[in-house]
N, C-alpha and C positions, 0 to 999 in steps of 0.2 A: 396629441397624438391624433395619429390617422386613424378615421374609419376606414372599416374592411373594403366599405367600399372603392374608397380612392385608394386602393393599392393593386396594382399589377397581379398578373398571374400566376411571373415569378417571383414576387413578394410574396405571394394570401401561399402559397408550394414551395414547402422549399424541401432538399433531403440531400442529411449532412451523412459524412462518412461516422465511422464508430469513432472517433478520434477527434473530429470536430463537435462532435457531439458531446462526448466528456468532457471536452475542456467550453464547449459550450452552457451543459447541464452540470455543474458539478451536483449540484441538490440529486440529482436523481441516481449518483453514485456514491458522493463523499458526504454528501448532509452542506449545511452553510459556510465558503471557504471565510465568513465573512470573522473578524471580530467581536465578541455576544457579552457581556458582561454578563454577569451572574452572579446571588449569596449562592457561597457554596461549603460548605463544609469543606475544612483542612487539615491535615498535621504538619502542625509546626512544631519546630526543630529551638526549645533552647536549652542552650547547652548541653544535655543527656535526659530533658526532659521532654515526655512526648505527652504533645496537647490538639487537641480539637478545638478550634477557633473558623466561626461562621463570619465571612471575609463577602467580600466583592472582591470576584476575580475578572479576573479578563482574556479570554480563549476565545479557539474559532475549533465547531465540529469536526470543519472540515481537515483539520491540520490532526487534530487527534484520531479519525477517520483510517486515515494513511498513516498514520504511526503503527493502530491497533491491526491495518493489514501486513505489513510486514513483522511485525511478532505474529501472529499470527502463521504468515510463513515458514515464520525460523520453527515454530512453535510445530506445525506438520510435518518438518523434517526433522524432529527430534521424536515425534512416534511412530515414523520409519529407519531412523537410527541410531538405534542402542547405544555406541560409544558415543554419540553427544553428551555434553553433559553438563554443556554453559550457556545459557543467550543472553546475550549484556546488551543492556541498550544504552548511550552516551548523548546529554544535549548541549550540546556549546550554544550557548546564548551569546555568546561574540562573536565566533565566526558563523551562527546562522546557521550549526549543520548536527544533523542527526543520526548517528550511526549505530546499528546496529550485529552484531558481531554472534557466531554460534563458532561452534569447534567443532560442526561435525565433520564424514569422510570426504563433503565438497560435491558441487558438482560438475559430470561429465562439462568438458572441454571442451569434444570433439563436433567437428561437421554434424550435422543432421542430412546423414543419404537422401529424407524425400525436400528437406524445406534450403538445402546449400547454405545452411549458414549456421555461427558457433553454436548452440545446447546454451547458456547464460543468459546470450540474445535473444535466442527464444521465449525460454524462458519472461523475461525481464522487458522485455519490449514489444513481443507482439503477441496482443490481444488476442483470446480466448485459446490460449493454451493451458493446458494441465496434464498433471499426472490425476490424476484423482475420475480421471473418465472413464475409466473402466466397471461397465454395470454389475460387474462378475464379482468385486472387490467390495470387502467389506469396510465403511464408510467411519474412518473411527477421525478423522480429520476435520480442519477449518474449512479451507478451502476447497470450493467445486468447480467454479463457473469458470476461471481462466481472468480473474479482474487481479486481483489481491496485488502482488508486488507493484503490478503494471501502471494500477492505480499514482500507488508511491511515485511511480518511475514519471508521472507523464505531469501529474500535477509537482516538482518538482522542477531548483531551476537547475540543477546537481545532481544527479544522482551513481555512483559508479560503482559498482561489482568486484569485488577481489575473491576468489576461490581458489584451489588449489586443488587437486585432483589425483587421483595414482591409476583412476578407473580406464581401461582403451573401448 
């Protein structure tokens, strides 16, 4: 390991973009992305019986956090959209896909007049964008910092949004 005296100015003092920082320092944003082994109580289904067992499980705290982020976004939408009745998550271990669905009213698909990109791209790809920045509104939703689903997008190998919207 190099001593700090052996490093150049460029090696000692660095500046990263927000995106680079998120990728290089996942523990700051989502926790540890590596697989962890812990003893946990789990619900096991044996035929029609449910049992709780203490088992050693392998999981990634970072994966759990990004799943939580996208579910919180779906829940935020449910708070705003009283017509939203269903939020569903599907985990396909064979394909390595996690899908989140809600039956809400959808997202505006227009081009944002100021930023000149489609609103879903703004929401899911551009950091620090949010509908929760209005300080005059009462906050009853989970997210407010503009990271939520963007972290899921950044840490995913594949990220796809499907929306339907009749708003203009």
